[in-house]
N, C-alpha and C positions, 0 to 999 in steps of 0.2 A: 464642659460647655453644654448649654441646653440645646435642644433640637431647633428651637425657634431662632436662637442667635446664630447657629450654624447655617441655617437656610438663609437668613438675612445677609450674612457675610457672603454666601455663595451668590446671592442676587446682586449685591454691590460689586463683587468681583466680575460678574458677568457684564454689568453695564460698563464698568471701567475697561475691561478687555475689549469689548466691542468698540468703544470709543477710541482706544489706543490703536487698534489695528486699522481703522479707516483713516486715521491721521498719522500714519507712519509709512516707512518704505514698504511695509507688508500689505498696504492697501491694494485690493483687487489682485491678490497673489495667492498661490497655494500655501505660502508660508504662514498666512494668517490662520489657516485651518490647523497647521501643526502647532502654532502657538496656543490655540484654543484647546486642543487636545492635551497639551502639557499642563496648562492651567487647570483644566477640568480634572486631570489625574491628581494634581496637587491638592485640589479641593477635596476630592474623594478620599485621599489618604488620611485626612484628619476627621473623617466622619465618625460621629459617636455611635451611630447604629445604622443598620441597613435601610430602614424606612426613611430616616433623615437623609441618607445618601441619595436615595431615589428621588425624593422631593428636591433636594439641592441640585442634583443633576438636571432635572427638568427645568427648574427655575433658572439655573445658569444658562442652559442651552437656549431657552426662550428669550431671556433678557439680553444675552450676548448678541444674538442675531438681530433682535429688535433695535438695540442701541447702534449696532453696526449699520443697519439700513437707514435708521432715522438720522443719525449724525452725518451720514454720507449723502443724504438727499439734497439735491441742488435744483430741484424743479420748481415749477410755479404752483400757485394754489389750485389751479385747474387740474393738476396731476396728483393732488393729495388723495383722492379716492383710490386711484390705481396703486399708489405706493402703500396705502394702508391695507389694501387687499393682499398685496404681496407680503407685507409685514406679518399679517395674521397667519397666512398659510405657511410661510417660511419659518416663522417663530414657533408655531405649533409643531411643525415637523421636527425642528431642531430641539424643542423641549422633549419630544418623545424619544429622539435619539439620545439626548442627555440622560434620560431616565433609564433607557436600555443600556447605555454605557455604564451607569452606576450599578445596575444589576450584574452585568458581566464583570465589572471590577470586583465587586463583592464576591461573586462566585469564584473567580480565578485567584484572587490575591488575599482577600481578607479572611476567607473561610479557612485557609491553611494556618493563619495566625491563631485562630480560636480553637483549633483542634489539638 
C-alpha cells in the first residue's frame, strides 16, 4: 500500500469515527476516547513506514475531532465563529497528539518487529 493511500484511509476513518461517536451511545462520554484510541492503534498497526504513520496519526486525530465537533454542533449561525475557533484549536491539538501517539507506537511496538 502506498503512503498516500494509507494516509487517505486514515483520514476517512477519522471522519467516520468522529461521526459515529457523536451519534451513538458513546456521545459525550469517556468511552468515545477509548474507541478513538483503539481505532488509532488499528490504523497504526497497518502502517507501511514510520513517516506515513506519523502523518496518518496527525490526520486521523485532526479529522476525528473536527468531524466530532462539526457533526455534533447544534447552534445557530451566530455561534459559528466560536465553534470554528474551538474546532481549529482542538483539532490541531488532537492532530499533534495523534502524531505523538504514532511516534510512541512505532518506538514501543514496531521497532521490536524490525530488529
